C-alpha positions in Angstrom: 168.1 239.1 166.7 166.1 241.9 168.2 166.8 245.3 166.7 166.5 248.1 169.3 167.2 251.6 168.2 168.9 253.2 171.3 168.9 256.9 172.3 172.5 257.0 171.2 171.6 255.7 167.7 168.9 258.4 167.4 171.2 261.1 168.6 173.9 260.1 166.2 171.3 259.9 163.4 170.4 263.5 164.1 174.0 264.5 164.4 174.9 262.8 161.1 172.0 264.4 159.2 172.6 267.8 160.7 176.4 267.7 160.1 175.8 266.6 156.5 173.2 269.3 155.9 174.9 272.0 157.9 178.1 271.1 156.0 176.3 271.8 152.8 175.0 275.0 154.3 178.4 276.0 155.6 179.8 275.5 152.1 177.1 277.7 150.5 178.7 281.0 151.6 182.1 279.8 150.2 180.5 278.6 147.0 178.6 281.8 146.5 181.7 283.8 147.3 184.2 281.9 145.1 181.9 280.8 142.3 180.0 283.0 139.9 176.2 282.7 139.8 176.5 280.6 136.6 179.1 278.3 138.1 176.9 277.9 141.2 173.9 277.2 139.0 176.1 274.6 137.2 176.9 273.0 140.5 173.2 272.5 141.1 172.9 270.9 137.7 175.8 268.6 138.7 173.8 267.6 141.8 170.6 266.9 139.8 172.5 264.8 137.2 174.4 263.1 140.0 171.1 262.0 141.4 171.0 259.7 138.4 172.8 257.3 140.7 169.4 256.9 142.4 168.0 255.7 139.1 170.8 253.2 138.6 170.5 252.1 142.2 167.0 251.1 141.1 165.8 250.8 144.7 168.4 248.2 145.6 169.9 250.2 148.5 166.7 250.2 150.6 165.8 246.7 149.3 169.0 245.2 150.5 168.9 247.1 153.7 165.6 245.5 154.6 166.6 242.1 153.5 169.7 242.4 155.7 167.2 243.4 158.5 165.0 240.3 157.8 168.1 238.0 157.9 169.3 239.6 161.1 165.8 239.2 162.6 165.9 235.4 162.0 163.7 235.0 159.0 164.2 231.6 157.5 163.7 232.5 153.8 163.1 235.6 151.7 159.8 236.0 149.8 158.9 238.0 146.8 156.0 239.7 148.5 155.5 240.5 152.2 157.6 238.9 155.0 157.1 235.4 156.4 156.5 235.9 160.1 159.0 234.3 162.4 159.5 233.6 166.1 163.2 232.9 165.6 165.5 235.3 167.5 168.8 234.1 166.1 170.6 235.6 163.1 170.3 233.6 159.8 173.9 234.0 158.8 173.6 231.8 155.7 170.8 234.0 154.3 172.7 237.1 155.3 175.7 236.0 153.3 173.6 235.2 150.3 172.1 238.7 150.4 175.6 240.3 150.8 177.1 238.4 147.8 174.0 239.2 145.6 174.3 242.8 146.6 178.0 243.1 145.7 177.4 241.6 142.2 174.4 243.9 141.5 176.3 247.0 142.5 179.3 246.2 140.3 177.0 246.1 137.3 174.9 249.2 138.1 178.0 251.4 139.0 179.6 250.6 135.6 176.3 251.3 133.8 176.0 254.7 135.6 179.5 255.7 134.8 179.0 255.0 131.0 175.9 257.1 130.9 177.4 260.0 132.9 180.6 260.3 130.8 178.6 260.1 127.5 175.1 261.6 127.7 175.8 263.5 130.9 178.9 265.2 129.4 176.9 266.3 126.3 174.2 267.9 128.5 176.8 269.6 130.8 178.6 271.0 127.7 175.3 272.4 126.5 174.1 274.1 129.6 177.6 275.3 130.5 178.3 276.9 127.1 177.6 280.4 128.5 180.4 280.1 131.0 183.2 280.1 128.4 185.8 277.9 130.0 184.6 274.5 128.7 187.7 272.7 129.8 187.1 273.5 133.5 183.4 272.6 133.1 184.2 269.2 131.6 187.0 268.3 134.0 184.8 269.2 137.0 182.0 267.1 135.6 184.1 264.0 134.8 185.6 264.1 138.3 182.1 264.4 139.8 181.1 261.4 137.6 184.0 259.3 139.0 182.8 260.2 142.5 179.3 259.0 141.7 180.7 255.8 140.3 182.8 255.0 143.4 179.8 255.9 145.6 177.6 253.4 143.8 180.3 250.7 143.6 180.6 250.6 147.4 177.2 252.1 148.2 175.9 249.1 150.0 177.9 249.2 153.2 175.9 251.9 154.9 172.7 249.9 153.8 174.2 246.9 155.6 174.8 248.9 158.8 171.2 250.3 158.7 169.9 246.8 158.1 171.4 245.5 161.4 170.2 248.5 163.3 173.7 250.1 163.6 172.4 253.6 162.8 174.9 255.2 165.2 177.9 253.7 163.5 176.6 254.6 160.1 176.2 258.2 161.1 179.6 258.4 162.9 181.2 257.5 159.6 179.1 260.1 157.9 180.1 262.8 160.3 183.9 262.1 160.0 183.7 261.9 156.2 181.6 265.1 155.8 183.9 267.1 158.0 186.9 266.0 155.8 184.9 266.9 152.7 184.0 270.4 154.0 187.5 271.2 155.0 189.0 270.0 151.7 186.4 271.9 149.6 187.1 275.2 151.5 190.9 274.7 151.2 190.7 274.0 147.4 188.4 277.0 146.9 190.9 279.3 148.6 193.6 277.9 146.3 191.3 278.9 143.3 190.4 275.4 142.1 186.9 276.7 141.6 184.1 274.3 140.8 186.7 271.5 140.6 187.1 271.8 144.4 183.7 270.4 145.0 184.2 267.4 142.6 187.5 266.4 144.2 186.2 266.7 147.8 183.1 264.6 146.7 185.3 261.7 145.7 187.2 261.8 149.0 184.0 261.9 151.0 182.6 258.8 149.2 185.7 256.7 149.6 186.1 257.6 153.3 182.4 257.1 154.2 182.1 253.7 152.5 185.5 252.5 154.0 184.4 253.4 157.5 181.0 251.8 157.1 182.7 248.6 155.8 185.0 248.4 158.8 182.1 249.0 161.3 179.9 246.3 159.6 182.4 243.5 159.7 183.6 244.3 163.2 180.0 244.2 164.6 179.3 241.2 166.9 182.0 239.1 165.2 180.3 239.5 161.8 183.3 238.6 159.7 184.0 235.4 161.7 180.3 234.3 161.7 179.9 234.9 158.0 183.1 232.9 157.3 181.7 229.9 159.3 178.7 229.4 156.9 181.1 228.8 154.0 180.9 230.0 150.4 177.8 231.0 148.5 177.3 229.4 145.1 176.4 231.3 141.9 173.1 229.4 141.8 172.3 230.7 145.3 173.2 234.2 144.3 171.0 234.0 141.2 168.1 232.6 143.2 168.4 235.3 145.8 168.5 237.9 142.9 165.3 236.5 141.4 163.5 236.9 144.7 164.7 240.5 145.4 164.2 241.5 141.8 160.4 241.0 142.2 160.3 244.2 144.2 163.6 245.8 143.1 162.2 246.8 139.7 159.2 248.3 141.5 161.5 250.2 143.9 163.4 251.3 140.7 160.2 252.7 139.3 159.7 254.6 142.5 163.3 255.9 142.4 162.7 257.1 138.8 159.4 258.8 139.9 161.1 260.6 142.8 163.9 261.7 140.5 161.5 263.1 138.0 159.4 264.8 140.6 162.3 266.4 142.5 165.3 266.6 140.2 164.0 266.9 136.7 162.4 270.2 137.6 165.9 271.6 138.3 167.1 270.4 134.9 164.1 271.9 133.2 164.7 275.1 135.1 168.3 275.3 133.6 166.9 274.5 130.2 164.0 277.0 130.2 165.1 279.8 132.6 168.9 279.6 132.6 171.6 279.0 135.2 170.8 282.2 137.2 167.2 281.2 138.0 168.4 277.6 138.5 170.7 278.9 141.2 167.8 280.4 143.1 165.5 277.4 142.6 168.2 274.9 143.4 169.2 276.8 146.6 165.6 276.8 147.8 165.3 273.0 147.1 168.5 272.3 149.0 167.4 274.3 152.1 163.8 272.9 152.2 164.8 269.3 151.5 167.3 269.6 154.3 164.6 270.7 156.7 162.5 267.7 155.5 165.3 265.3 156.0 166.0 266.6 159.5 162.3 266.5 160.4 162.0 262.9 159.2 165.3 261.7 160.8 163.5 259.9 163.7 161.4 257.9 161.3 164.4 256.9 159.2 166.1 255.9 162.5 163.2 253.6 163.4 163.0 251.8 160.0 165.2 248.8 161.0 163.2 248.4 164.2 159.9 248.7 162.2 161.0 246.0 159.8 162.0 243.7 162.6 158.8 244.4 164.4 156.8 243.6 161.3 158.7 240.3 160.8 157.5 239.4 164.3 154.1 241.0 163.8 154.4 243.3 166.8 151.5 245.7 165.9 151.6 247.8 169.1 155.3 248.5 168.7 154.8 249.6 165.1 151.9 251.9 166.1 154.1 253.5 168.8 157.1 254.2 166.6 155.2 255.3 163.6 152.9 257.7 165.5 155.7 259.2 167.5 158.1 259.7 164.6 155.4 261.2 162.4 154.3 263.6 165.2 157.9 264.8 165.4 158.0 265.4 161.7 154.8 267.4 161.7 156.2 269.6 164.5 159.7 270.1 163.3 159.1 270.9 159.6 157.2 274.2 160.0 159.7 275.3 162.7 162.5 274.7 160.2 160.8 276.7 157.5 160.2 279.6 159.9 163.9 279.5 160.8 164.9 279.5 157.1 162.6 282.5 156.4 164.4 284.5 159.1 167.7 283.7 157.5 166.8 285.0 154.0 168.2 288.5 154.5 171.6 287.0 155.7 171.7 284.6 152.7 171.0 287.5 150.2 173.6 289.7 152.0 176.3 287.0 151.6 175.5 286.7 147.9 175.0 290.4 147.3 171.7 289.8 145.4 168.2 288.6 146.2 168.8 284.9 145.4 166.0 283.8 147.8 162.6 285.3 148.7 159.7 284.3 151.0 157.3 283.2 148.2 160.0 280.8 146.7 160.7 279.3 150.1 157.1 278.8 151.1 156.2 277.3 147.7 159.1 274.8 147.6 158.7 274.2 151.3 155.1 273.1 150.9 156.1 270.7 148.2 158.9 269.2 150.2 156.6 268.7 153.2 154.1 266.8 151.1 156.8 264.7 149.4 158.5 263.7 152.6 155.2 263.1 154.4 154.2 260.7 151.6 157.7 259.1 151.6 157.6 258.2 155.3 154.4 256.1 154.8 155.8 254.6 151.6 159.0 253.7 153.4 157.0 251.8 156.0 155.1 249.9 153.2 158.4 249.2 151.4 159.9 248.0 154.7 157.2 245.3 154.8 158.2 244.2 151.3 155.1 245.6 149.7 155.9 248.1 147.0 152.2 248.6 146.1 152.5 252.3 145.5 154.8 252.3 142.5 152.2 252.9 139.8 150.7 256.0 141.4 154.2 257.4 142.0 155.2 257.2 138.3 151.9 258.6 137.2 152.4 261.6 139.6 155.9 262.2 138.3 154.8 262.2 134.6 152.0 264.6 135.5 154.6 266.8 137.3 156.7 267.1 134.1 153.8 267.7 131.8 152.4 270.4 134.1 155.8 272.0 134.5 156.2 272.3 130.7 152.7 273.7 130.4 153.1 276.2 133.2 156.6 277.4 132.3 156.8 277.1 128.5 153.2 278.0 127.5 151.8 280.0 130.5 155.1 281.7 131.3 154.7 281.3 135.1 158.5 281.0 135.6 159.8 279.2 138.7 156.4 279.2 140.3 155.2 277.1 137.5 157.5 274.3 138.6 156.3 274.6 142.2 152.6 274.5 141.3 153.2 271.5 139.1 155.0 269.6 141.9 152.4 270.4 144.5 149.4 269.5 142.4 150.9 266.2 141.2 151.1 265.0 144.8 148.0 266.3 146.4 145.6 264.6 143.9 146.5 261.2 145.3 149.8 260.2 146.9 150.0 262.8 149.6 146.8 261.6 151.3 146.0 258.1 150.0 149.0 256.1 151.3 149.0 257.7 154.7 145.3 256.8 155.0 146.1 253.3 153.7 148.7 252.6 156.4 146.7 254.2 159.2 143.7 252.0 158.3 145.8 248.9 158.2 147.3 249.6 161.6 144.0 250.8 163.2 145.3 254.3 163.7 143.1 257.4 163.8 144.2 261.0 164.2 143.0 260.9 167.8 144.9 257.6 168.5 148.1 258.9 166.9 147.9 262.0 169.0 147.4 260.0 172.2 150.3 257.6 171.4 152.5 260.6 170.4 151.8 262.4 173.7 152.5 259.2 175.7 155.7 258.5 173.9 156.8 262.2 174.1 156.3 262.3 177.9 158.1 259.0 178.2 161.0 260.3 176.1 161.2 263.5 178.2 161.3 261.6 181.5 164.0 259.3 180.1 166.3 262.3 179.6 165.4 264.1 182.9 
C-alpha cells in the first residue's frame, strides 16, 4: 500500500518532537529549583545509563519499523540484504503478522536482559557516583524505579515502531504529546510535594505505559488492522524463527551502530561524572540536552519521511527519493544554526534560573557543532538503513572507540576538562563518517550540491504555495 506522509503527519511530528523537548525544557527550571546541583547531575547520569536500553534494543526498533513498512508496501518476502523490488500495491498481511510475532518475542527477551543489567551493574555504578550526596536510600530507590520504567518501555517499545512503519506518523506523535503532557504535570506536582529525584522516575514510568498503550490502540484500529491480521491465521514457531534469522542478519549490525552511538554520545557523560564530578556533569549534560533537542527538531522532517522513503525504495522511485531527501536535508541545514542562535540568547535566563553560570557560549558552540555533525551523519545512515543496507557499522564503531580513547587522553592526561570531551567527539566524526556517508548516498542517487539546492528550492516553493 502506498505510504504518503501528509502535511498533517508532518505537523504532528513537529508538534510531538517540540512538546517532548519543550516538556524537558519546561521541567529544567523545576529540576534546577527543587534539586541540588549534585542531584541534577545524578539525573543526567540516570539518562545516560537509561540509554542502555538502546544497546539492548540492538537496532531492532528501526529494523522492525522498516520491515513493517516493507510488508505494508506489498513486498512478497523479506531478504537479508537490500529490498526485493515489487510492483504489488496490496498489504502482505501474512508477512506483516510474522514480523509482529517475531518482534514481540525479541522484545520480551531484551527487556528482561536490560532489567537484570540495570538492577545489578547499574545500581553499583549509581551507588558509586552518588556517594557524595549522602542519602543513598533515595538515590537507589529513584534509580530502581527509573530502571523499571526502562524495562516497561522496552517491553512494549515496538508499537510506535509499528505505527511509523505503516506511515501513521501523526497518530504516533499524538500519543507522544498526550503522554508527555501527563508526564510533565505529574513530575511538577511530585516535585512540589518534595518527592525530589524520585518524582522524575515515577513520572517516567507513567509516560512509558501511557505512550505505548495509546500507540497499540492506534495501530490495531488502523484500516481494520486487527481483523485483517486475524484472517491470516496463526504464525508458527518455525515461521517466527525463520523471520528472526532474516532480520538478525542486519539486526546485529544495527546493534553495533547503536552501541557506537551510545559510546559517542552517552559514555562521555558517564566519563564526565567519573573524571570531573557531578557538578561539571550537570553543565555538560544540560548542553547535550539542549543541542541534541535542536538537532532532533531540525531533522524531524527527515524522520517523518522515512516510511515514505522506504516504500519509495521498495518500488525504486528514484525521483521521489531525491525530492524528499534533498528537501528534508535542506530544512535541517537551515534550522540547526537558527536553533543554536536562539539557545545562545537564552543562556543568561538559564543561568539566572539556576543562580550560577551552568552554561556558557563556548560550551554550547562546541557541543552544538558535534551534535550537528552527528545528526547530519545519522540522516544519511538512516536512509541507507532504510534500504536494508547497514554497510556503515564498522566505521561507526571505530569512530566511537576513537572518541573514548581521545576523551581519556584529553581529559585525564592533558587536563582539558569538558572541552576535551567535545574535541574528542568532533574529531572522531570528521575524519570519516561526517562526510563519507553523505557523499556515498549523494553519488548513488545522482545528487550534487547544485542539484540538491535546485530540488530544495522547488520543493520549498511548492510547500509555501500549498499553505497559502
